[in-house]
N, C-alpha and C positions, 0 to 999 in steps of 0.2 A: 429100385425105391430109392438108394439115398441121392443116385441122379436125377430123378425125376423131382426130387423136394428142391432140388439145389437150380431149379429154371424158374421157378416163383420167386426162391428166396435173394436169385442171384439179380433179379427186376428188381426185388423190394431194395436192397441192399444200394443198386445203382442209382434209385430214386431218392433214396434216404441222401447219398452225399451230393446230390444236388438241389437239397431243400435245405433253405438256412430257417431259423426261425424259434419260438420258443419252444423247447423241447416234450415236452409235453405233448402240445396242441401235433405237434411233427409227429409223437409217436402213435395217438389216436388217427391220426389220419394213413400212416403206414399199415397200421394196425387193419383199419378198414381197407385198407386197398389189397392188402392180404389175403384177408379173410376172401372179399368179392372174387378174387382170381381163384381162390378156393374152390367156390361154390359153383363158378362158370369152368374149371378143370372137372369137378365133378362131373358137371351136366354132360358134357364132353364123352369124359368116358363111360357113363352110361349108354350113350347113344352109338358107342363100339370102340372108340380110340380108345389105346393103349397110352397109360398114363404120362408118359414124357410128351406123344402128342397134343393128348388134352391140353396140357400145362401151357406148351408151346400153343398153341390155338388161341386160350387163354390169356395168353401174356400178348398176342396179336393181336385180340382184338381190344384190347384195353389201351392201346395204343404204344406208340414208345416214347422212350422218359422225357426226349428233348419235345414230347407236342403236348407229353401232360402236366410235368412241373413245373410249368409257367401257372397253370391255373392251380394247384398247392400251393406255388410261392404267394400266389397272390391272397389265398387266405391265410397262412400264414405271418406274412408282412402287415394284414390287417388284424389281426392277434398281436404281432408284435407292435405294432401304433399304441392300440387301447390299451395295453400292459404299462405302457411306457407314460402314457397320459395319465393311466387309473396312480401309478405310482408318483407322478407329478402332483398330484391332489391330494394323494396320502400324507407325501412327506411336508409341502406347503401346510395343509389344514390342522397338522399336529404341531408344527414349529410354534405358534403361538402360546401353544397352552403350555408347550416345555420350556419356554424362554418366558411364561408369566410362572412358571414353577419356581425357576431357577433365578427371578426378580425376588421373590418372596426370599431365597436365601441369604440373597445379597442386597436387602432393604431397599429396593430402588421402587420409587415413584416414578413410572414413567410418564405421568399428568405435568410434574415436574420438572422434567428436564428439558432444556431447550439447546440452543444452539447444534452444533454439528448432527449432536445426539437427535436430537427433537427430529432435525431436517429429515435425516438418516429414517428415522422408525419409521414417520408420515410417506416415506416413501415405500418404506418395507410394506405397510399397510393398503397401500393402491397398487404399488403391482404383484402382490402376491392375490389381491382379491381378484385383478385382472390374468393372472397366469392362472388362476385355480377356472376362472367362467372360459378361457380360451383352451383348459385341457379338456374340460367335461365339453366341449365342442366336439375336439377331436374325439373324444369316447363315441360319441353318437354318431362324429360322421363314418365312423369304423365299422358300425354296427348298418351301414346302409348297403341292403343286396346290390351288387350287379355294378358298383362303384368303378366305374371306366378308369377314374386317373388317381386310384390308389397309389399308384409308387410316390407322386407327388407328396400325397396326403400322408405316406410313412416316414416318406423324407425330411418334410416341415416338422413334422413330429420328432423326429430325428434333431433335426436342427434345435425346435423351440425346448429341448430339454439341454442343450448345449449351452442356450441363451440361460435358461432357468439357473444353469449351475454356475453361471460368469456371474449373473447381476446379483445371485444372492449370496458367492461368496463374499465378493464386495462388500456386498452393503453389512452382511454378517461379520467381519474385519473393523468395519467402521464402528457399527455399533458395538463393538467389543471395546474397541481403544478408545472409544468417548465412553466411555459408561460411569456415569456418574459416581455410580455403587461400588465399579469395581475400585479393591485398594489395590489391587497387583496384576499386570496381564498374568498373571500365572497365579494368580487364584482362582475363587469358586465359580467369577463369572467373566474368566478371561481365557487367553488363545488355546491353552487343551482342551478347555470345555467347550468352545466354538468347534474346535476340531471334530472332537467326536459327535457330539449331537448334531452338529449340522455339516461339516465337512463330510462324513461317513456319509447318511444320506444322499447328499449332492454325488457323493463319490457313484452311488449306487444309478443313480440317473441319468450320469453321463454314462456306464456301462450299457443302461438301459437304452439311450440318446445312437451309441455305437450300435447298438443291434438292429434297430431301426436300420439304419442308412445301410447297414449288410442285407440285412431281409428285403428292403425295398429294389 
């Protein structure tokens, strides 16, 4: 019995190694494949085959890992692209609220700010809005069934994530350095706070972007 179980388990483990993407989604897909193979094997066993032969026949009917993996990988890639785009939306929509609250602590009036800070602040507003719209578009596109160009879409999501990180890291640094309410770059509205409240979320976006490229 132990040997028969390893037929399906070995196949599922091999499929697991061939796939890259969100762990929870992949775990669900592998569990569904395992259950389907077990049901097929049981049906073959009831028709007269021994358990080992039944499992081998079920695996053969399911298809080789080389044939099955691309279809599974497509679903995983789209899931990763969708997660990355949603993360970008969450980070960019949360940032204005976070920095508004921080500005209260620093007693900064953004409406009175001009010069480099005012320009950077305006760019942040326009870039943030555009990035959110693009991220929402990616979320919608990853939900389309039968999308033939999913690899390009997911790669685009990955590169988009890197672009968001680069652009908003630079803009965040500029806003911090030229913040008229900042008494010190090491103060409440200084670089350490920027690194924590902006750098950490952007690092998460960068990791998600790398996973997009890996999954695609």
